[in-house]
C-alpha positions in Angstrom: -10.5 19.2 14.6 -7.6 19.0 17.0 -4.3 20.8 16.3 -0.9 19.9 17.3 -1.2 23.3 19.7 -4.2 21.8 21.3 -2.5 18.4 21.6 0.9 19.0 23.4 1.5 15.3 23.7 1.7 15.0 19.9 4.2 18.0 19.5 7.6 16.3 20.8 7.0 13.3 18.6 5.8 14.9 15.6 8.9 17.4 15.9 11.2 14.6 16.3 10.0 12.3 13.1 12.1 13.0 10.1 11.7 11.5 6.5 14.3 9.9 4.7 14.9 7.9 1.5 13.5 4.2 1.6 16.3 1.3 2.3 16.0 -2.1 1.1 16.1 -2.8 5.0 13.0 -1.2 5.7 10.8 -3.5 3.6 9.9 -5.5 6.7 8.6 -2.2 8.8 6.6 -1.0 5.5 5.0 -4.6 5.3 4.4 -4.6 9.1 2.6 -0.8 8.9 0.8 -2.1 5.3 -0.8 -5.4 7.4 -1.3 -3.3 10.7 -3.4 -0.7 8.7 -5.0 -2.7 6.0 -8.9 -2.3 7.3 -9.2 1.2 7.3 -6.3 2.0 9.8 -6.5 -1.2 11.3 -5.7 -4.8 10.8 -8.0 -7.2 9.5 -10.0 -8.9 12.1 -9.7 -12.2 10.4 -7.3 -14.4 8.8 -6.5 -14.7 5.2 -5.0 -18.1 4.3 -2.3 -16.5 2.3 -2.1 -12.7 3.0 1.4 -12.6 1.9 0.3 -13.0 -1.5 -2.1 -10.2 -1.2 0.8 -8.3 0.3 3.0 -8.7 -2.7 0.5 -7.7 -5.0 -0.2 -4.2 -3.0 3.5 -3.7 -2.1 6.3 -5.5 -4.2 6.4 -3.5 -7.0 7.2 -0.3 -5.0 9.7 -2.3 -3.0 11.8 -3.8 -6.0 14.5 -1.7 -6.6 14.5 -2.3 -10.4 11.1 -0.2 -10.3 12.3 2.7 -8.2 14.2 5.7 -9.1 17.8 6.1 -9.1 18.3 7.3 -5.7 15.0 5.7 -4.1 13.8 9.4 -4.0 10.7 7.9 -5.3 10.2 5.7 -1.9 10.8 7.3 1.7 9.8 6.5 5.1 8.8 8.4 8.4 11.5 7.4 11.2 11.0 8.2 14.8 13.1 7.2 17.3 15.0 4.8 15.2 11.8 3.2 14.1 10.3 3.1 10.7 6.6 4.5 11.4 5.3 5.5 8.1 6.1 5.2 4.4 5.4 7.2 1.2 5.6 4.7 -1.9 5.3 6.3 -5.2 4.9 5.2 -8.8 6.4 7.4 -11.6 5.9 5.1 -14.4 2.3 4.0 -14.8 2.8 2.2 -18.0 5.2 -0.3 -16.8 3.2 -0.6 -13.0 0.2 -1.1 -15.1 1.8 -4.2 -17.0 3.4 -5.6 -13.8 0.2 -5.3 -12.0 -2.0 -7.2 -14.4 0.5 -10.2 -14.0 0.6 -9.9 -10.6 -3.1 -9.6 -10.1 -3.9 -12.8 -12.5 -1.2 -14.9 -10.1 -3.1 -13.3 -7.1 -6.7 -14.2 -8.4 -5.5 -17.7 -9.1 -4.2 -18.5 -5.6 -6.9 -16.5 -3.9 -9.7 -18.8 -5.9 -8.0 -22.0 -5.0 -7.7 -20.9 -1.3 -11.5 -19.6 -1.5 -13.5 -22.7 -0.2 -11.1 -23.0 2.9 -11.7 -19.4 3.7 -14.0 -17.8 6.6 -17.0 -15.8 5.8 -15.4 -12.6 6.3 -12.2 -13.7 4.3 -14.3 -14.8 1.6 -15.8 -11.5 1.3 -12.9 -9.7 1.3 -11.2 -11.8 -1.4 -14.5 -11.5 -3.5 -14.5 -7.9 -3.3 -10.8 -7.8 -4.3 -11.3 -9.8 -7.1 -14.6 -7.8 -8.3 -12.4 -4.6 -7.9 -9.5 -6.0 -10.0 -12.0 -7.3 -12.5 -13.6 -3.8 -13.2 -10.2 -2.3 -13.6 -9.0 -4.8 -15.9 -12.4 -5.2 -17.9 -12.7 -1.3 -18.2 -9.3 0.0 -17.6 -10.2 2.3 -14.9 -8.8 2.2 -11.4 -9.7 4.9 -8.6 -6.8 6.9 -10.1 -8.6 7.4 -13.7 -10.8 10.3 -11.9 -7.3 12.1 -11.8 -5.9 11.6 -14.9 -4.6 14.6 -16.9 -6.7 16.0 -20.1 -5.3 13.4 -22.4 -6.4 10.6 -20.2 -2.5 9.8 -19.1 -2.3 9.5 -15.1 1.3 10.2 -14.8 1.8 8.8 -11.1 0.5 7.7 -7.9 1.4 7.6 -4.4 0.5 5.5 -1.2 1.2 7.1 2.1 0.8 5.2 5.5 1.4 5.8 8.8 1.6 3.3 11.8 -1.7 3.3 13.5 -0.1 4.5 16.9 1.1 7.3 15.1 -1.8 8.4 12.8 -3.6 9.9 15.7 
């Protein structure tokens, strides 16, 4: 594993980065980073007919100021040289998020099913896997977060952290 001490070129950039509260003007940068890292840190290598619909499912709850805590302390961005290069989006109200997510997921699935016949093989596989994941979560009430639930079964919060692929090293 490489450390900053072993990789001196990374040290000035890391030292110059700062974390600040999310502002509505940062939404475009957050969306750009999300898209550029969607496939395990890289962009998708295929097109999806309406990727913006999937992006809305994945990000819009966190970027809607009605869902963020007062002062936007639950959404922050990493800034370097005046550019947003990363983000941390937190959900502090799982019950509200769950209700929002169910409605948004149904809307996305209907659109995805409509577009499905026109998609290429890779895009169809991507959509099919997202629908299977969503159906499993809906049917069982379990998500990947369920493994981290408190003893009473409640999961109090979750977060998404992402860095621009050029910054992630």
